[in-house]
N, C-alpha and C positions, 0 to 999 in steps of 0.2 A: 504494500500500500504506500502511495506517495502523497504527502501532504505539504509539498514545498511551494505551492502556488504563491503564498504571500511573501516569500523571501525573494530577494533580488541581489544581483552582484553589487558590491560596494567595497571601497577601501582596498582595491586591488585583488579581491577574492571573488570567485564565482558564488552564486547562491548555494548555500548548503542544501543537500537533498535530505528531506525527512521521510523516513520509511518506517515500516512496522513489520515485524515477523508475524507468523501465523498465530503465535500465542499472545500477541499484543505487545511484546517488548519493543519499545521505540529505538530506532537506530538513526543516527545522523551521519551523513557521508559528505566529505569535502574533498573530491578528487582534484588533484593538481598535477597535470601531466608532466610538468617540468621539475617537480620535486625529486630530490635524490633520496629522501627518507620517507618513512610512513610512521604514523603514530596511532596506536590502538588504546582507547580508554574504556574501562568498564566501571560504571557507577551504580551504587545501590543505596537506597534510603535505609541504611542500617547503621547509622551512627549511634552515639550514646543516648540520643533522645529517644530511641526505640527500646532502651533497656527498661526492664521492669524491676520491681523490688527484688533484691537478692542477686541481680545480674550486673551490678556495677563493674565495668571493665570488660564485659564479654565481647563487645564489638571490636575493641582494639586487640584483645587476646586472640580472637578469631582471625584477624588480619595476620597475626604472627603465625598461627597454625596452618594457614593455607600454604605457606612456604615450606612446611614440613613434609609435604608429599600428598599426592592425590592418586586416583586410579591410574595406574600405568605410568606414574611420574614420581619417582623416588625423591626424597629430600635432596635439594641442591641441583637436581637435573634441570629444572626450569631455568635457573640463572645460568647454568653452564651452557645450555643450548642457545639461549638468547645472546649471551656474550660471545659465543663462538662465531656468530654471524655479524658481530660488530654492534650489537644492540645493548640497551640498558633498560632496566625496569625499576619500578618503585611502587609504593602504596602509601596511603594516608587515611587515618580515621579521624573524623571530626565530630562535632556535636550532631550534625544533621545527616551526614552521609559518610560512606567509605568509597574510595576509588583506587583502582589499580591501573597502571599504564605501562606500555612498552613503546619505546622509540628505537627504531632500527632502520638499516638500509631497506629501500623499498622491496628488494628481492626477498627479504625475510618476513614480509607481512603474512603470507600464508602460514608460516611457522608460528607467528604470534597468535593468529586466529585459531590455530589448533591447540596451542599450549595454555594460553592465559585463561580461557573459559574453563578448561579442564582443571587447572590449578585452583581457581577461585570457587567453582561450583561443585567440585567433586572431592572435597578434602577428606582425608581418611580419619583424622582425629584419633590416631593410635594412642593408647593409654600411656605407653612409655614416653613417646614424644611429647604428649600432653604434660606429663609431670616435669619433664626437662624444660619445656618452654614456659611453663608456669613460673619456674625460678628465674628465667630471663626477664619476664614481665615484672615480677616482684622486685628484681634488681633495678629495672628501669624506674619503677615507682620509688624505690629507696633513693636513687640518684636525684629524682625530682624533688623529693622531700629534703634532700641535703643542700638544695640551692635556695638560699634565703629569698631571692627575687621571685622564684616560682612559688614558694610557700606563701609569700605576701599576695601574689596575684590570685592564687586559689582561695585564699582567705577572703579576699574582696568579693570574688564570685559567690562564695558560700554565704556571705553576709547579704549581698545584694539580691541574689536569686533565690535564697532560701532552699526549699525542698525541690525546686525545679531541677530538671536534668542539667541545665546550664550551670547550676551551682556545684555540680560534682566534677571531679577530675575525669577526663576522658580515659585516663589510665585505670580508673576504678579505685576500689578500696581493698585494702589488704584482706579484710574479712571475707568479702564476696569472692575475691580471687582464690583464696584458700579453699573455699567451699565448692567452687565450680567443678563440674564434671564434664567429660566428653559428651555425655548424653544431653546435658543441659545446653552445652554449646551447639550441639547438632540441632536441637529443637529451635534455638534462636536463629540458626542459619536457615532452617526449613521455613520458618515463619516469615522471615524478612527478605530472603533472596528469592523473590518470585517475579514473574514477568511484569507485573504491574508496579513493581517497586525498583526495577532495574532499568538501565539504559546503556547503550553503546554508542561511541563516537569514533569515527575513523577519518584521519586526515592524511594527505600526502598523495603519492603516486600509486594508483591501483585501479582495477576495473570494478565499478560498483556492483554489478550483478554477480561477479565471482565472490566478492566479499559477503554479499547477502546470502548467497547459496551456502557458503561455508558456515556462516553463523546459524542459518536455519537448520543445518544438518548436525550441528554440534550441541554442546550443553546449554548454550543460550536459548536455542530453539526448543530445547526440552524442558525449559523452566515451566512449572505449573502456572496455569492462568487462574488467578483467584482475585477477582476485582474486589478491592477493599474500599471502605469509605474514604473519600478524599481527606487528606490531612487538614484538620481545622486548628489553626493557631489558638492557643488558650489566652493569648494577650498577656504575656509576661510583663509585669511591671516591677521595676527595681524598687526594693524597699529602702527608702532614704534613711539616713542616720549618720552619725559621726562616731568613729571607732579608732582605737589606737592599738598597735601591735608592736612588741619589742622582740627582736630576733638576734640570736648570736651570729657572729661572723658576717654581719651586714656592714659593708664598707661605708655606705652613704645612706642618709635618710631618704624616704620616698613619700610623696603625696600621691595617693591613688584615688580616683573618683570614677564612679560608674553611673551611667544614665540609661534609661530605656530609650529605644528608638523603634520606628515602625518595623514590622516583619519584612523579610526578604522579598515577599511578593509585592510590596509597595515600592516599586522601583523608582517611580517619579519622586516620592518623598525621600528615598534614600539618596538619590542623586543630589537633592538639595542639601542633605546632611553631609554628603561628601564635599560639596562646595564650602559649607560652613566650617567643617573641621580643617579644610585646607586654608581658608582665610585665617583661622585662629592659630594654626601650629605647623604649617608646612613652609619651611624655608626661613631664612634670616629676617625677611621683612614681614613675616606673619606676626600677628599681634602678641601672642604669648612668647614666642621665641625672641622677638625684638626687645620686648620690655624686660623679661626675666633673665635672659641669657646675655644679650648684647649690651643693653643699657645698664641694668642693675647688677648684672653678673651674680645673680643669686642661685642659679641652677647650673648643673653640669649639662643637663638635657631636659627637654620637655616635649612630650608627644601627646597627640590627641587622635585616636583612631576609631573608625567605625568598623564594627564587625557585623556584617549582614547575616542574620540567622532566621530560620523559618518560623520559629515560635516567638519571635520578638528580638529585634537586633539590639546590640549593645554599643555604647560609646564609652571608651576608656581613656582617661587622662592619666599620664604618669609623669611626675616631675622628680628628678634626682638632684639632691642638694646636700649641703652640709647640714648636720642636725641643728646647728645654731641658727640656720637661716629658715628653718621649716615654717615657723609662724609667719614670717614675712612673706614667704612664698605663698602660703595659703591665702593671706590677705590680698596679695596682688592678683592671684588667679581669680578669686571671687570678684574683685573689682573689674577685671577685664571681661569676665563672662557677663556681668551685669551691663557693662558698656556695650557689648556685642548685642545684647537683647534690645538695646535702645536703637540699634541700626548699624549697618555696615555701609561703606561708601562704594560707588560704582568702580573705582579703580581697584579696590581690593577684590571685588567680585570678578572682574575681568582677568585679573592675575590668576585667581584660583581656577577659573574656567580654562584658561590657557594651560596651566599646569596639568589639570586632569585630562584635557584633550590630548596633550603630548604623551602623557603616561599611557592612555588607552591605545593610541596609535603605536607606541613602542611595544606594547604587549602583543601586538599582532604581527611582529616581525619574524617569529619562529613558529614552526608548525606544532610544536609541543604545547605551548600555552594556548594557541588557537584551538586545538582539539580539546584541551581541558575545558576551555570556555564552552565549547559545543556540548561536551559531555554533561556538564552541570546544567546547562540550559535544557538539554533533552530530558534529564532526570526530573527537573522541576516543572516541565511543561511550559517554560517561559522562553521558547525559542524566539530569537529576534535577529534583525539584521546587524551586521558588525558596527554600523554607524548609529544604532539606536541609543547607546549611552551618550553620544555626542548630541543627539537631538534632544534628549531629556535635559542635558545641561543648558542648552540654549534657551529653554523655556523659563528659566529662573531670573528674577530681578531682585533688587534689594528689598523691596516691600514684601515680596513673597517669602523671602528667607527669614524675615523677622519672627514669625511664629515658631519656626524651628529653633532659632537662637534662644527664644524664651524657654524652650524645652531643656536647655542646658543651664538652667538656673541652679546655683549651688545648693539651694534648699531642696531640690528634687534628687540630688545625688546621694549615693552611698559613698561616704568619704572614709578613707582609711589612712591614718598617719602611721608610717612605719619607721621605727627608730632602732638604732643599734642597741643591743643589750649590754 
């Protein structure tokens, strides 16, 4: 099935082809005849947001386990065969999803189409491998807990998001990881790795029909079709408040602030939030950086980042400073945020728009990031032209941004002051 009519060529790329396997799994193809490489991306709505009580960490643990072997593919064989043809692979688990990708010379794409689906969708979950990999994941968790900066950030999320999945570490909890069994992991995999929760994207030099046929005849085409209710965001709202945390081995103090933002589906609103965070903290001439680092020299660094998430996005501010300067930093940040709520000027807006425009165009220069963009858009059902983000940015003016700026009021934030012990 082809549903690409609404897409068009732009920014140097042809229109992506949206297709669907017989079981309903969506596939997006971007054939580029002159490309020397090809990229295969497999995405699934199986991030930590899908974990239930007692399952904390299973999504990330499963990502580890798929590389321990699958039907007809012993541990290490996947990496060895991909690297033998000059390719590379990786995987990542997030709050909302997990994705696996392979980038390799175009001649190797049939191999990737054969191996990656088998690796991801047919894991063996052998008991001995499970016990060994559990220790690897627990060590990864221990390393995270040994980094003061990471501890502080997780503490902020726990305070601001409460019992919501976004308030838990993606790595999970030691208790749930210790209790986890291969059977429980297999049940999670069977529940979430289904045709209606998965997506495939392929970019580079290839023949579209050959790719579709190989996907149809392999494990992706065998995924069960079980249409589930569309995901309904619960409307995560950050719990405001002021908190303090003291940590050993912390070299500098930190001011962390967390706000709610619209869910990832609200793309126009998030483009405005992108503009706003860029005005405030991107580059030496941005308001926060100019005042706190360049003029007053109160901070080592200050960042303000938007994290688009399906169940409610998050905006995070982090300022790193000497402990003696923390109170002054807090006061200056609050003043600058309140000033922004009163309005920004056209020159600031145009600078931010230009930075984001250039950043988006730069992200389209390599086939890997382009295919990743297509994979995520296919999974969420929000496929768009490559120039759509630029069109959204163009719709904003200073007056329209003002309500978003008011959403970054300090009184609405979960504030965490982090000091060396």
